[in-house]
C-alpha positions as CSV (number, residue, x, y, z in Angstrom):
1,X,17.8,9.1,-23.5
2,X,15.4,9.9,-25.6
3,X,12.0,10.2,-23.4
4,X,9.4,8.2,-23.9
5,X,6.6,10.2,-22.4
6,X,6.7,14.1,-22.5
7,X,4.4,16.3,-20.7
8,X,3.6,19.5,-20.7
9,X,1.6,21.9,-19.4
10,X,-1.2,19.5,-18.6
11,X,-4.2,20.5,-17.1
12,X,-7.5,19.5,-15.7
13,X,-10.5,21.9,-14.5
14,X,-14.0,19.9,-12.9
15,X,-17.2,22.6,-13.1
16,X,-18.0,23.0,-10.0
17,X,-20.0,25.5,-7.3
18,X,-18.9,28.2,-7.2
19,X,-16.0,27.5,-9.9
20,X,-13.6,25.4,-11.7
21,X,-11.6,22.9,-9.3
22,X,-9.0,22.3,-10.8
23,X,-7.5,18.7,-10.0
24,X,-4.5,18.6,-12.4
25,X,-2.2,22.2,-12.4
26,X,0.2,22.9,-15.7
27,X,2.2,19.8,-15.2
28,X,5.1,19.0,-17.2
29,X,8.0,16.0,-16.4
30,X,9.3,13.4,-18.9
31,X,10.4,9.8,-18.4
32,X,13.2,8.7,-19.7
33,X,13.6,4.9,-22.3
34,X,14.4,2.6,-19.4
35,X,13.8,4.7,-16.7
36,X,11.3,4.4,-14.1
37,X,8.7,7.1,-12.8
38,X,7.5,7.8,-9.4
39,X,4.2,10.1,-8.8
40,X,3.7,10.4,-5.3
41,X,0.7,12.3,-4.2
42,X,-1.9,11.7,-1.0
43,X,-5.6,11.0,-2.4
44,X,-7.3,13.1,-4.4
45,X,-3.6,15.1,-4.9
46,X,-4.4,14.8,-8.7
47,X,-2.6,11.2,-9.4
48,X,-5.3,9.6,-10.8
49,X,-6.4,11.8,-13.0
50,X,-2.5,12.1,-14.4
51,X,-3.2,8.7,-15.4
52,X,-5.9,8.9,-17.2
53,X,-5.4,11.7,-19.1
54,X,-1.8,10.0,-20.7
55,X,-4.1,7.4,-20.8
56,X,-6.9,8.8,-22.7
57,X,-9.5,7.7,-20.9
58,X,-10.2,11.9,-19.8
59,X,-9.4,14.7,-22.0
60,X,-6.9,17.2,-20.5
61,X,-8.7,21.0,-20.9
62,X,-5.0,21.7,-22.0
63,X,-1.6,20.7,-22.6
64,X,0.1,18.3,-24.8
65,X,1.2,14.1,-24.0
66,X,3.6,12.5,-26.2
67,X,4.7,9.4,-26.7
68,X,7.7,8.2,-29.0
69,X,7.9,11.6,-29.5
70,X,4.4,11.5,-31.4
71,X,1.0,13.4,-29.9
72,X,-1.1,11.6,-28.1
73,X,-4.5,12.9,-29.8
74,X,-3.3,12.2,-33.2
75,X,-1.7,8.8,-32.5
76,X,-3.9,6.9,-30.2
77,X,-4.4,3.6,-31.9
78,X,-0.7,2.8,-32.1
79,X,0.7,4.4,-29.0
80,X,-2.2,2.1,-27.6
81,X,-0.6,-1.0,-29.0
82,X,3.0,0.0,-27.4
83,X,1.3,0.8,-24.0
84,X,-0.2,-0.6,-21.0
85,X,-1.4,-0.1,-17.2
86,X,-2.2,-2.1,-13.8
87,X,-4.2,-0.8,-11.5
88,X,-6.1,-2.0,-8.2
89,X,-8.4,0.1,-8.6
90,X,-10.3,-1.4,-11.9
91,X,-12.6,-4.3,-12.5
92,X,-13.0,-6.7,-14.8
93,X,-16.0,-8.9,-16.1
94,X,-17.2,-11.1,-13.2
95,X,-17.8,-14.9,-15.0
96,X,-14.9,-14.2,-17.0
97,X,-12.3,-17.0,-16.0
98,X,-8.4,-16.0,-15.2
99,X,-7.9,-17.2,-18.6
100,X,-10.2,-16.0,-20.4
101,X,-9.5,-11.7,-19.2
102,X,-5.9,-13.4,-20.9
103,X,-6.7,-14.2,-23.5
104,X,-9.3,-10.8,-24.6
105,X,-6.8,-8.8,-23.6
106,X,-3.7,-10.9,-25.6
107,X,-6.1,-10.9,-29.1
108,X,-6.9,-7.2,-28.3
109,X,-2.9,-5.8,-28.5
110,X,-3.0,-8.8,-31.5
111,X,0.0,-10.5,-29.8
112,X,1.4,-13.4,-31.4
113,X,1.6,-17.1,-30.0
114,X,-0.6,-15.3,-27.0
115,X,-1.4,-19.2,-25.5
116,X,2.3,-19.1,-24.5
117,X,2.8,-15.7,-23.3
118,X,-0.4,-16.2,-21.2
119,X,1.4,-19.0,-19.4
120,X,4.4,-17.7,-18.8
121,X,3.1,-14.5,-17.8
122,X,0.4,-17.0,-15.5
123,X,3.3,-18.4,-13.5
124,X,5.7,-15.0,-13.7
125,X,3.0,-13.4,-11.1
126,X,1.9,-17.1,-9.9
127,X,-1.4,-17.3,-11.0
128,X,-1.7,-20.6,-13.2
129,X,-3.4,-21.9,-10.5
130,X,-5.8,-19.7,-10.9
131,X,-6.5,-19.9,-14.5
132,X,-9.7,-21.4,-14.2
133,X,-11.2,-19.6,-11.9
134,X,-13.8,-17.0,-12.5
135,X,-12.8,-13.2,-11.8
136,X,-15.7,-12.5,-8.2
137,X,-13.9,-15.5,-6.9
138,X,-10.6,-13.7,-6.6
139,X,-9.3,-12.1,-3.7
140,X,-8.3,-8.5,-3.6
141,X,-4.6,-9.7,-3.7
142,X,-5.0,-11.6,-6.4
143,X,-7.1,-9.7,-8.7
144,X,-3.5,-7.3,-8.6
145,X,-0.9,-9.9,-9.6
146,X,-4.1,-10.6,-12.4
147,X,-3.9,-6.8,-13.7
148,X,-0.2,-7.3,-13.9
149,X,-0.4,-10.3,-15.5
150,X,-2.5,-8.2,-17.9
151,X,-0.3,-5.1,-17.8
152,X,1.9,-7.6,-19.7
153,X,0.9,-8.8,-22.2
154,X,2.3,-6.3,-25.6
155,X,5.5,-6.5,-24.3
156,X,4.7,-2.1,-24.2
157,X,7.2,0.0,-24.2
158,X,6.0,2.2,-20.8
159,X,3.8,0.8,-18.3
160,X,2.0,3.1,-15.9
161,X,1.3,1.2,-12.5
162,X,-1.0,2.2,-10.1
163,X,-0.1,0.9,-7.1
164,X,1.6,-2.4,-8.2
165,X,2.0,-4.4,-5.0
166,X,-0.8,-3.1,-3.3
167,X,-3.2,-5.9,-1.2
168,X,0.6,-8.6,-2.2
169,X,2.2,-10.6,0.4
170,X,5.1,-9.9,1.1
171,X,6.8,-12.0,-0.4
172,X,4.5,-12.1,-3.5
173,X,5.2,-7.8,-3.7
174,X,8.8,-8.7,-3.7
175,X,8.2,-10.7,-6.2
176,X,7.3,-8.8,-8.9
177,X,9.1,-5.9,-7.7
178,X,11.8,-7.8,-8.9
179,X,10.1,-8.6,-11.8
180,X,9.8,-4.8,-12.8
181,X,13.7,-4.3,-12.5
182,X,14.3,-7.9,-14.7
183,X,11.8,-6.3,-17.8
184,X,13.7,-2.7,-17.4
185,X,16.9,-4.3,-16.9
186,X,16.4,-6.9,-19.8
187,X,14.0,-5.5,-22.3
188,X,14.7,-1.2,-21.5
189,X,10.9,-1.2,-20.1
190,X,9.9,2.6,-19.4
191,X,7.4,2.2,-16.0
192,X,5.4,5.1,-14.4
193,X,4.8,4.3,-10.4
194,X,2.6,5.0,-8.3
195,X,2.8,4.3,-4.6
196,X,2.8,4.9,-1.4
197,X,5.4,2.4,0.3
198,X,8.3,4.4,0.5
199,X,10.8,1.7,0.6
200,X,9.3,0.5,-2.7
201,X,9.6,3.6,-4.4
202,X,13.7,4.1,-3.7
203,X,14.1,0.8,-4.8
204,X,12.4,0.7,-7.9
205,X,12.3,4.8,-8.9
206,X,15.4,6.6,-11.0
207,X,13.1,10.2,-10.3
208,X,10.5,10.5,-8.4
209,X,7.7,13.2,-8.3
210,X,6.0,14.9,-6.0
211,X,2.6,16.5,-6.9
212,X,0.0,18.7,-4.7
213,X,-3.3,19.9,-5.2
214,X,-2.4,19.3,-9.0
215,X,0.5,20.8,-8.7
216,X,4.0,19.6,-9.0
217,X,6.0,20.6,-4.8
218,X,9.4,18.5,-6.2
219,X,11.4,16.5,-8.7
220,X,14.4,14.7,-8.5
221,X,16.0,11.5,-7.6
222,X,14.9,9.5,-4.3
223,X,18.0,9.9,-2.1
224,X,18.5,13.3,-2.9
225,X,14.9,14.5,-1.5
226,X,15.7,12.5,1.3
227,X,18.7,15.1,2.0
228,X,16.4,17.9,1.8
229,X,14.6,16.4,5.2
230,X,17.9,16.6,7.5
231,X,16.1,15.8,11.2
232,X,17.3,12.8,12.6
233,X,16.6,10.0,15.3
234,X,19.2,9.1,17.4
235,X,18.1,6.2,20.1
236,X,20.3,5.8,22.6
237,X,20.3,3.0,25.5
238,X,22.0,5.3,28.6
239,X,21.5,2.5,32.1
240,X,23.2,5.2,34.1
241,X,23.2,9.2,34.3
242,X,19.9,9.3,33.2
243,X,18.8,12.5,34.9
244,X,22.6,14.0,34.0
245,X,21.2,12.9,29.7
246,X,18.1,14.5,30.4
247,X,19.2,17.4,32.2
248,X,22.1,17.6,29.4
249,X,19.0,17.4,27.1
250,X,17.4,20.6,28.2
251,X,20.4,22.5,28.0
252,X,21.1,21.8,24.8
253,X,17.8,22.5,24.0
254,X,17.0,19.5,22.5
255,X,14.0,17.4,21.4
256,X,13.2,13.9,22.7
257,X,11.2,11.5,24.6
258,X,12.1,8.9,27.3
259,X,10.5,5.5,27.7
260,X,13.0,3.8,30.7
261,X,16.8,4.4,30.1
262,X,16.5,5.1,26.5
263,X,16.6,8.6,24.5
264,X,15.0,9.0,21.7
265,X,16.3,12.3,20.3
266,X,15.7,14.3,17.8
267,X,17.7,16.7,15.9
268,X,19.6,18.0,13.0
269,X,21.7,14.7,11.2
270,X,24.9,17.9,10.5
271,X,24.4,17.5,14.1
272,X,24.7,14.4,15.7
273,X,28.2,14.3,16.2
274,X,27.8,17.1,18.7
275,X,25.4,15.6,20.4
276,X,28.1,12.8,20.7
277,X,31.2,15.0,21.7
278,X,28.3,16.8,24.3
279,X,27.5,13.1,26.4
280,X,31.9,11.9,26.1
281,X,32.8,15.6,27.8
282,X,29.4,14.9,30.8
283,X,31.1,11.5,30.8
284,X,27.7,10.1,30.3
285,X,28.2,6.3,29.1
286,X,25.3,5.2,26.3
287,X,25.4,1.3,25.9
288,X,23.5,0.9,22.6
289,X,22.7,3.6,20.1
290,X,21.1,3.6,17.1
291,X,20.5,7.2,14.1
292,X,17.7,6.4,12.2
293,X,18.3,9.3,9.1
294,X,16.7,10.7,6.9
295,X,14.4,8.8,4.2
296,X,12.2,9.9,1.1
297,X,9.1,8.4,3.4
298,X,10.6,11.7,6.5
299,X,10.3,13.4,3.3
300,X,7.1,12.7,1.7
301,X,5.2,13.6,5.0
302,X,7.3,16.6,6.0
303,X,5.7,17.6,1.8
304,X,2.1,16.5,3.2
305,X,2.3,18.1,7.2
306,X,2.7,21.7,5.3
307,X,-0.1,21.0,3.1
308,X,-2.6,19.8,5.7
309,X,-1.7,23.1,7.7
310,X,-2.2,24.9,5.0
311,X,-5.2,23.7,4.3
312,X,-6.5,23.5,8.3
313,X,-5.4,27.8,7.7
314,X,-6.9,28.3,4.2
315,X,-10.4,26.9,6.7
316,X,-10.1,29.0,9.5
317,X,-9.7,32.2,7.3
């Protein structure tokens, strides 16, 4: 597949005391035609700075950004006509109506039959009843849907989505995810997506990149990243012989918690079968069993925990 976006050795340093602060540290990645690419990291990891450089809102200290095989700095106007952006962290003129905001951007992008396009997107994102409402009167969720409608006005080939479902009700967030999947399937739109909703990332993204302290720490398919975290939780309801079960778990040096007659045992996923065999050998029966296998959120939290431990160690030193 052809790469829609290529980023090579992108770096951004800020002047600070006592020395330079590196917000983005020599990162490289690409997004293929029709691919949804997830960019994950804690607040302050460098996600927003990266997006701002990809949009030309901030000049990188070094590195290159290439869209459609063309250098961004040399072809900015042409490239921006075929890209767009949505974020919950931007604002609009307070006394403009929703229609006026969308109309201004449609004119800037030279959208053909802009009234028809605005009407269609307003219906898609369920803001058609808000078209005469002024921006300052919108709720956080309504603003998010407005930004999403704005982002798709110009039929972009690639779109950068910063927390696309933040502040939305569950049903609206689900509809937006379905819309994004439909746009990818029907129009082969490429997307870069940031989100704190790991279920959303797993559902939408073909690949995921995790950054911390401005550096890439991992990149792979969501399901492959989840497999790197092997800890699972087995929940057992043991109506009889619960004390015998406790002695078994202690003897096997398993980490567990007990809530009345329910046991929550943490162990490596590959050792689950051994646990069940040992229960059978001891003739300890369970009435219910629930196995929570590791997912992307587990792996991400493990990366974040490691980051916090490193920071605390550095502060102590």
